[in-house]
C-alpha positions, 0 to 999 in steps of 0.5 A: 123361360121369361120373355125379353122385354125391350123398352125403346124409343125409335129415334133413340140411337142406343135403342136402334143399336140395341135392336139391331144387335138383338136381331143380328143375334136372332134374339126373340124380344117383345118391343114396347114403345117407352112413351106409348106403353110406359112401364107401370109402377109395378113394372118399374118396381120389378126393373128397380129390383134388378138394378145395382145402383137403384133409381140412379141406374134408370133415371136420365139425370142428364136429360133436359126434361130432368133438368127442367124439373129442378127436382131434389130426389133426396126429398122424394120417396121411391113411390113418388119417383116411380109415379113421376117416371110413369107420368114422365117416361122421358126421365127413364134412361133407354133402352131398358131390357129385362127378362125378369131376372136380369136387366140391361140399361143402354146399349151395352153389347157385353151385358146384352151377351150375358142377358141373352146367352141362355136365350140363344142356347134355348131358342126354339126354331120357328 
């Protein structure tokens, strides 16, 4: 079983709700501070490979950081966008949860339940 990785930011309300949900459901996870332990380009490619909407699903286009950059994503290659995300992780939507097979972006209890379903069944007693 692959480890559940939880990319979060402590002052993010959705991140706090998600963390509370995971703990309330006794789900084991490895938390990574999104800005201190930013996903690498390879990790972002893995995350991207699990999206249904591509870059749009992980990019915080409503954020002030994104608006300030005044970017035209249509003119950028995927690699250019991924490099930008490693340099400016505030552009990532949060939280991001990944178990290398499934992905959940944001606080979504229904999707969290699907993501963690097998983990609660197979979770070992410590």
